[in-house]
C-alpha positions in Angstrom: -71.2 13.6 -78.4 -73.8 13.3 -81.2 -76.0 16.3 -81.8 -79.8 16.1 -81.2 -80.3 16.4 -85.0 -78.0 13.5 -85.7 -79.7 11.3 -83.0 -83.1 12.2 -84.4 -82.3 11.2 -88.0 -79.7 8.4 -87.4 -80.7 5.0 -88.6 -84.1 6.0 -89.9 -85.7 6.4 -93.3 -86.2 10.1 -94.0 -88.5 12.2 -96.1 -87.0 15.0 -98.2 -89.1 17.7 -99.8 -87.5 20.2 -102.1 -88.4 23.4 -103.9 -87.5 23.8 -107.6 -86.9 27.4 -108.6 -83.8 28.9 -106.9 -83.3 25.7 -104.8 -82.5 23.0 -107.2 -81.9 25.6 -109.9 -79.4 28.5 -109.6 -82.0 31.0 -110.7 -85.7 31.4 -111.4 -86.7 29.7 -114.7 -90.1 31.2 -115.4 -88.6 33.5 -118.0 -87.1 30.5 -119.7 -90.5 28.7 -120.0 -92.1 31.8 -121.4 -89.3 32.2 -123.9 -89.9 28.6 -125.0 -93.6 29.2 -125.4 -93.2 32.4 -127.4 -90.4 31.0 -129.6 -92.6 28.1 -130.6 -95.0 30.7 -132.2 -92.3 32.7 -133.9 -92.1 30.8 -137.2 -95.9 30.6 -137.5 -96.7 34.2 -136.6 -93.9 36.6 -135.9 -96.3 39.4 -135.2 -98.1 37.4 -132.5 -94.7 36.6 -130.9 -93.9 40.3 -130.7 -97.2 41.0 -129.1 -96.8 38.2 -126.6 -93.4 39.5 -125.5 -95.0 42.9 -124.9 -97.9 41.2 -123.0 -95.4 39.3 -120.8 -93.6 42.5 -119.9 -96.9 44.1 -118.9 -97.8 41.0 -116.9 -94.6 41.3 -114.9 -95.1 45.1 -114.4 -98.6 44.6 -113.1 -97.5 41.8 -110.8 -94.8 44.0 -109.3 -97.2 46.9 -108.7 -99.9 44.6 -107.2 -97.3 42.8 -105.0 -96.1 46.0 -103.4 -99.7 47.2 -103.0 -100.8 43.9 -101.4 -97.9 43.9 -99.0 -98.8 47.5 -97.9 -102.4 46.5 -97.4 -101.4 43.3 -95.5 -99.2 45.3 -93.1 -102.1 47.5 -92.3 -104.7 44.7 -91.9 -102.6 41.9 -90.4 -103.1 41.4 -86.7 -100.8 39.9 -84.2 -97.6 41.4 -82.6 -95.0 42.6 -85.0 -92.2 40.1 -85.2 -94.6 37.2 -84.4 -94.7 34.1 -86.6 -98.5 34.4 -86.9 -98.2 37.9 -88.3 -95.7 36.9 -90.9 -97.9 34.0 -91.9 -100.8 36.4 -92.4 -98.7 38.8 -94.4 -97.6 36.0 -96.7 -101.1 34.6 -97.1 -102.4 38.1 -98.1 -100.3 37.9 -101.3 -102.5 35.1 -102.7 -104.8 37.5 -104.6 -101.9 39.1 -106.4 -100.5 35.7 -107.3 -103.8 34.4 -108.6 -104.5 37.5 -110.7 -101.0 37.3 -112.2 -101.5 33.6 -113.1 -104.9 34.5 -114.7 -103.3 37.2 -116.8 -100.8 34.7 -118.1 -103.6 32.2 -118.9 -105.7 34.9 -120.6 -102.7 36.1 -122.6 -102.5 32.8 -124.5 -98.7 32.6 -124.2 -98.9 28.9 -123.6 -101.6 28.1 -126.1 -100.5 25.6 -128.7 -97.3 24.7 -126.9 -96.6 21.0 -127.6 -94.6 18.5 -125.5 -92.1 18.4 -128.3 -91.7 22.2 -128.1 -91.2 21.8 -124.3 -88.6 19.0 -124.7 -86.7 20.9 -127.4 -86.8 24.1 -125.5 -85.8 22.5 -122.2 -82.8 20.8 -123.9 -81.7 24.1 -125.4 -82.2 25.9 -122.1 -80.0 23.4 -120.3 -77.4 23.6 -123.1 -77.1 27.4 -123.1 -77.3 27.7 -119.3 -80.7 29.3 -119.0 -81.5 26.4 -116.7 -78.6 25.7 -114.5 -78.8 23.3 -111.5 -77.2 24.1 -108.2 -73.9 22.6 -107.4 -73.9 19.1 -106.0 -77.5 18.1 -106.8 -76.5 14.9 -108.7 -74.2 13.8 -105.9 -77.1 14.5 -103.5 -79.5 12.2 -105.3 -76.7 9.6 -105.7 -76.4 9.7 -101.9 -80.1 9.2 -101.5 -79.9 6.2 -103.9 -77.1 4.7 -101.8 -79.2 5.1 -98.7 -82.2 3.5 -100.5 -80.1 0.4 -101.5 -79.5 -0.3 -97.8 -83.1 0.1 -96.7 -85.7 -2.7 -96.3 -88.5 -2.2 -93.9 -89.0 1.5 -94.7 -87.4 3.6 -97.4 -86.6 7.3 -97.9 -89.1 9.5 -99.7 -88.3 12.5 -101.9 -90.8 15.1 -103.2 -90.6 18.3 -105.0 -93.2 21.1 -104.5 -93.2 24.1 -106.8 -95.4 27.2 -106.8 -97.2 28.2 -110.0 -95.1 25.8 -112.1 -95.2 23.4 -115.0 -94.5 19.9 -114.0 -93.9 19.0 -117.6 -91.2 21.6 -118.0 -89.4 20.5 -114.8 -89.4 16.9 -116.0 -88.2 17.8 -119.5 -85.3 19.7 -117.8 -84.4 16.6 -115.9 -84.4 14.6 -119.1 -82.3 17.2 -120.9 -79.8 17.1 -118.1 -79.4 13.4 -118.7 -80.0 13.0 -115.0 -80.7 9.7 -113.3 -84.5 10.5 -113.3 -86.2 9.2 -116.5 -89.6 7.7 -117.4 -91.7 10.4 -115.9 -95.4 10.0 -115.1 -97.4 13.1 -114.2 -100.1 13.1 -111.5 -100.0 16.2 -109.2 -97.9 19.3 -108.4 -95.6 17.4 -106.1 -92.8 15.2 -107.6 -91.8 11.9 -106.2 -88.3 10.7 -107.0 -88.2 7.0 -107.0 -86.0 4.3 -108.5 -87.1 2.0 -111.3 -84.9 -0.9 -110.1 -84.0 -0.4 -106.4 -80.9 -2.5 -106.7 -79.9 -1.6 -110.2 -79.1 1.6 -112.0 -82.3 2.5 -113.8 -84.2 5.3 -112.1 -87.2 7.6 -112.8 -89.2 10.5 -111.6 -92.9 10.1 -110.8 -95.2 13.0 -109.9 -96.9 11.8 -106.8 -100.7 11.1 -106.8 -100.6 10.6 -103.0 -102.3 13.9 -102.4 -106.1 14.1 -102.7 -107.8 16.3 -105.3 -108.0 19.9 -104.2 -109.8 23.0 -105.5 -106.8 25.4 -105.2 -103.4 25.7 -106.8 -100.0 26.4 -105.2 -99.5 30.1 -105.1 -98.3 31.1 -101.6 -96.4 29.9 -98.5 -99.6 28.7 -96.9 -100.6 26.7 -100.0 -97.2 25.0 -99.9 -97.7 24.2 -96.2 -101.1 22.7 -96.8 -99.7 20.5 -99.5 -96.6 19.7 -97.4 -98.8 18.4 -94.5 -100.7 16.1 -96.9 -97.4 14.7 -98.3 -96.1 13.7 -94.8 -95.7 9.9 -94.6 -96.1 7.7 -91.6 -93.4 5.2 -90.8 -94.6 1.6 -90.9 -92.3 0.8 -88.1 -93.0 3.6 -85.6 -96.5 4.6 -86.9 -95.2 8.2 -86.4 -94.4 10.7 -89.1 -91.1 10.0 -90.9 -88.4 12.5 -90.0 -88.7 15.3 -92.6 -86.2 17.7 -94.2 -87.4 20.6 -96.3 -85.1 22.6 -98.6 -86.1 25.9 -100.0 -84.8 29.4 -100.8 -87.6 32.0 -100.6 -90.5 33.4 -98.5 -92.9 30.9 -100.1 -90.9 28.3 -98.3 -91.1 30.0 -94.9 -93.9 27.9 -93.3 -92.6 24.6 -94.7 -89.1 25.3 -93.4 -90.6 25.8 -89.9 -92.9 22.8 -90.1 -90.1 20.4 -91.1 -88.0 18.6 -88.6 -85.0 20.3 -90.2 -85.4 23.2 -92.6 -82.5 24.1 -94.9 -82.4 27.5 -96.6 -80.3 27.8 -99.8 -78.2 31.0 -99.7 -75.7 32.1 -102.3 -72.4 33.9 -101.3 -74.2 37.1 -102.2 -77.9 36.5 -101.4 -80.4 37.4 -104.2 -83.6 39.2 -103.4 -85.7 36.1 -102.7 -83.0 34.6 -100.4 -82.7 38.0 -98.7 -86.4 38.2 -98.2 -86.5 34.9 -96.5 -83.5 35.8 -94.3 -85.2 39.0 -93.2 -88.4 37.2 -92.4 -86.5 34.8 -90.2 -84.8 37.7 -88.5 -88.1 39.5 -87.8 -89.5 36.5 -86.0 -86.3 35.9 -84.1 -85.4 32.5 -85.5 -81.6 32.0 -85.8 -80.4 30.4 -89.1 -76.9 29.1 -88.6 -74.8 27.3 -91.2 -75.7 23.7 -91.6 -72.5 22.6 -89.8 -73.1 24.9 -86.8 -75.7 22.6 -85.3 -75.0 23.7 -81.7 -76.6 27.1 -82.7 -80.0 25.6 -83.8 -83.1 26.4 -81.8 -86.2 24.4 -81.4 -87.2 25.4 -85.0 -84.2 23.6 -86.5 -83.6 26.0 -89.4 -80.2 26.2 -91.0 -78.7 27.4 -94.3 -76.4 25.8 -96.9 -74.7 27.2 -99.9 -75.6 24.3 -102.2 -76.2 20.6 -102.5 -72.5 19.8 -102.1 -72.7 21.1 -98.5 -76.0 19.3 -98.0 -74.5 16.1 -99.2 -71.5 16.5 -96.9 -74.0 17.2 -94.1 -75.9 14.0 -94.8 -72.7 12.0 -94.9 -71.3 13.4 -91.7 -74.5 13.9 -89.6 -77.2 11.7 -91.0 -75.2 9.1 -92.9 -76.2 5.8 -94.6 -78.9 3.8 -92.8 -78.0 0.8 -90.8 -78.4 -2.2 -93.1 -81.0 -4.7 -91.8 -80.4 -8.4 -91.8 -82.8 -8.8 -94.7 -81.0 -6.0 -96.6 -77.6 -7.6 -96.1 -79.0 -10.9 -97.4 -80.3 -9.2 -100.5 -76.9 -7.5 -101.0 -75.1 -10.8 -100.9 -77.6 -12.3 -103.3 -77.1 -9.4 -105.7 -73.3 -9.9 -105.5 -73.6 -13.6 -106.2 
């Protein structure tokens, strides 16, 4: 008998939203971006580069101190029962001040001043080559599966977005280019990245940063910021006039609310969980939300949150549980025309 999740997603176009750092990548890459920025200044002014490295270490130290302090303050001020989802949301939202002050320190330090797109491209290429930016296993196959689904769709098509907290869109896109991935010809519009195909029935594809979200006066810093952006990204099916079934994939506490708001939330967990993965796992435990492995669907609760090791497992899950969409008559006709 098919699982409720399988029945919910089967035969429909789906919306996938992913996190970048620690989800698509194996580890956080903020250090890599800072390294690129400082290295670009090395030849011009070695003394400045030394000072900026020192500034960066101080920025990290202050952030750690403020984060712990903000968490302690939040635990004293937050209302709601311990172990409630509301309380956890309030605790996470209380970290916004520390995040904003840290970002301001980075801006004020001038670390990224004078960084050119060429510097970014060269630095990203080198980071990919030396392993400073390493993608999680199975990510290429996952996007190939999405492309295969897309080729069989007609009336409505899958949507894919990427949301990242405090991040450079340009760096992410340059990493994709350096990886010689299927996603090329990037246009930048907002903080959320749409993955679409240049030629739906050919091989040329590209990444476009979506401009589907209206202008806003805040940036993405916290879990609640992500949730707000997530809700604006939701698409409505032209067939059902209801929101498209949505899968969110993330790895840390900043993904907590999006994971719960999605129709299916998938947490990325290494064999030995790192601190961010552990933090998310502990948050889910505190609020009493089970998080079984993605193939243990019978253990899912109404929140539909599961975990996967990597995109190889997620791709297998898609193939076994969600599968390719039923090809419409129009889609079959197009397929025959393409073959001819």
